[in-house]
C-alpha positions as CSV (number, residue, x, y, z in Angstrom):
1,M,23.3,25.5,33.7
2,Q,24.2,22.4,35.7
3,D,20.5,21.9,36.6
4,E,19.5,22.0,32.9
5,K,22.1,19.4,32.0
6,L,20.8,17.2,34.8
7,L,17.2,17.7,33.7
8,F,18.0,16.9,30.0
9,Q,20.1,13.8,31.1
10,T,17.2,12.6,33.3
11,L,14.7,13.1,30.5
12,N,17.0,11.4,28.0
13,D,17.4,8.4,30.3
14,E,13.6,8.2,30.8
15,I,13.0,8.2,27.0
16,N,15.7,5.6,26.4
17,N,14.6,3.3,29.1
18,K,10.8,3.5,28.5
19,G,10.6,4.4,24.8
20,Y,7.3,6.1,25.6
21,I,7.7,9.1,23.4
22,L,8.9,7.1,20.4
23,T,6.0,4.7,20.6
24,Q,3.6,7.5,20.6
25,V,5.3,9.1,17.6
26,D,5.1,5.8,15.8
27,K,1.4,5.6,16.5
28,V,0.8,9.2,15.2
29,V,2.9,8.5,12.1
30,G,1.1,5.2,11.4
31,W,-2.3,6.9,11.9
32,A,-1.4,9.7,9.5
33,Q,0.0,7.3,6.8
34,A,-3.0,5.0,7.0
35,G,-5.4,8.0,6.7
36,S,-3.8,9.5,3.7
37,I,-3.0,6.7,1.2
38,W,-2.5,7.9,-2.3
39,P,-2.9,5.0,-4.7
40,M,-1.7,4.8,-8.2
41,T,-3.6,2.7,-10.7
42,F,-1.9,-0.1,-12.6
43,G,-5.0,-1.4,-14.4
44,L,-4.2,-4.1,-16.9
45,A,-7.5,-5.8,-17.5
46,C,-11.2,-6.0,-16.4
47,C,-10.4,-5.6,-12.7
48,A,-9.5,-2.0,-13.5
49,V,-13.2,-1.3,-14.2
50,E,-14.0,-2.4,-10.6
51,M,-11.2,-0.2,-9.4
52,M,-12.8,2.7,-11.1
53,H,-16.2,1.8,-9.5
54,T,-14.5,2.1,-6.1
55,A,-13.4,5.7,-6.8
56,A,-16.9,6.7,-8.0
57,S,-19.6,8.2,-5.8
58,R,-21.3,5.0,-4.7
59,Y,-18.3,3.6,-2.9
60,D,-16.3,6.8,-2.5
61,M,-12.7,6.0,-1.7
62,D,-12.2,9.7,-0.8
63,R,-13.8,9.1,2.6
64,F,-10.8,7.0,3.6
65,G,-8.4,9.7,2.6
66,M,-7.5,8.1,-0.7
67,L,-6.9,10.1,-3.8
68,F,-5.7,8.5,-7.1
69,R,-2.4,10.1,-8.2
70,P,-1.2,10.1,-11.9
71,S,2.5,9.7,-11.1
72,P,4.3,7.0,-9.2
73,R,6.5,9.7,-7.5
74,Q,3.4,11.1,-5.8
75,S,1.8,7.8,-4.7
76,D,2.5,5.3,-1.9
77,L,0.2,2.5,-3.0
78,M,0.2,0.6,-6.3
79,I,-3.0,-1.3,-7.1
80,V,-2.2,-4.0,-9.6
81,A,-5.4,-5.0,-11.3
82,G,-5.5,-7.6,-14.0
83,T,-3.3,-10.0,-16.0
84,L,0.4,-9.2,-15.8
85,T,2.2,-10.4,-18.9
86,N,5.9,-11.2,-19.1
87,K,6.3,-8.1,-21.4
88,M,4.7,-5.8,-18.8
89,A,6.6,-7.2,-15.8
90,P,9.7,-5.0,-16.3
91,A,7.5,-1.9,-16.6
92,L,5.7,-2.8,-13.4
93,R,9.0,-3.1,-11.6
94,K,10.3,0.2,-13.0
95,V,7.2,2.0,-11.8
96,Y,7.4,0.4,-8.4
97,D,11.0,1.5,-8.1
98,Q,10.0,5.1,-8.8
99,M,7.6,5.2,-5.8
100,P,8.9,6.8,-2.6
101,E,9.3,4.9,0.6
102,P,7.2,3.8,2.4
103,R,5.3,2.1,-0.4
104,W,2.7,-0.7,-0.5
105,V,1.3,-3.0,-3.2
106,L,-2.3,-4.3,-3.4
107,S,-2.8,-7.2,-5.8
108,M,-6.4,-7.2,-7.1
109,G,-8.1,-10.1,-8.8
110,S,-7.2,-13.7,-9.7
111,C,-5.0,-12.8,-12.6
112,A,-2.8,-10.4,-10.6
113,N,-2.7,-12.8,-7.6
114,G,-1.7,-15.9,-9.5
115,G,-2.3,-15.7,-13.2
116,G,-6.0,-16.5,-13.0
117,Y,-7.6,-18.0,-16.0
118,Y,-4.5,-17.5,-18.1
119,H,-2.2,-19.2,-15.5
120,Y,-0.8,-21.8,-17.9
121,S,-0.2,-19.4,-20.8
122,Y,3.4,-18.9,-21.9
123,S,3.2,-15.1,-21.8
124,V,1.6,-14.6,-18.3
125,T,3.5,-14.0,-15.1
126,R,2.0,-16.2,-12.4
127,G,1.3,-13.5,-9.9
128,C,2.7,-10.0,-9.5
129,D,4.3,-11.1,-6.2
130,R,7.1,-12.6,-8.4
131,I,8.0,-9.1,-9.5
132,V,7.1,-6.8,-6.6
133,P,6.4,-7.5,-2.9
134,V,2.7,-7.6,-2.3
135,D,1.1,-6.5,1.0
136,V,-2.6,-7.3,0.4
137,Y,-4.3,-9.8,-1.9
138,V,-7.9,-9.2,-3.0
139,P,-9.4,-12.4,-4.5
140,G,-12.1,-12.6,-7.2
141,C,-12.6,-12.5,-10.9
142,P,-13.2,-9.6,-10.9
143,P,-13.4,-8.7,-7.3
144,T,-16.2,-6.4,-6.3
145,A,-15.7,-2.8,-5.3
146,E,-16.6,-3.8,-1.8
147,G,-13.8,-6.4,-1.9
148,L,-11.3,-3.8,-2.9
149,L,-12.5,-1.4,-0.2
150,Y,-12.1,-4.3,2.4
151,G,-8.6,-4.9,1.1
152,L,-7.8,-1.2,1.4
153,M,-9.1,-1.2,5.0
154,L,-6.9,-4.2,5.7
155,L,-3.9,-2.3,4.4
156,Q,-4.8,0.6,6.6
157,Q,-4.8,-1.7,9.6
158,K,-1.4,-3.2,8.5
159,I,0.1,0.3,8.3
160,R,-1.3,1.3,11.7
161,R,0.2,-1.9,13.3
162,R,3.7,-1.2,11.9
163,G,6.0,-0.4,14.8
164,N,8.7,1.5,13.1
165,I,9.1,4.8,11.4
166,V,10.4,4.6,7.8
167,L,12.1,7.9,6.8
């Protein structure tokens, strides 16, 4: 009994001093989260068409472990594609708040990034980052499917590099 306590105390001290096991668990969790991203579409304009192209057979998002989910409660990535109006901004925030942690946002296209062509319009929000925190910006009007795939791969790298576990 005393030997077991001593063994557990020694093991606990090793884990606390080196942090080796926790680091490895972080890497495994990051790898698993990056390899199973479930995006939710928030298509507001023409960029949504390119987002649909990315899910089709030519570009095949499924090979990256991504599967579009219909509900925010089942998804961990929101792809905002298109012009965000002032009327739609509260709905965007409400949907974002319904997503479970950890959650990420990808802003797709010039209109979602900063208002785009309609930047000076009275009814346009000048970027979805004023409403929700954005992790990756994909530029273009509209961005190509390859651009969106590249943005998704950047997000996967960002998830893998995260050093903490979010429970």
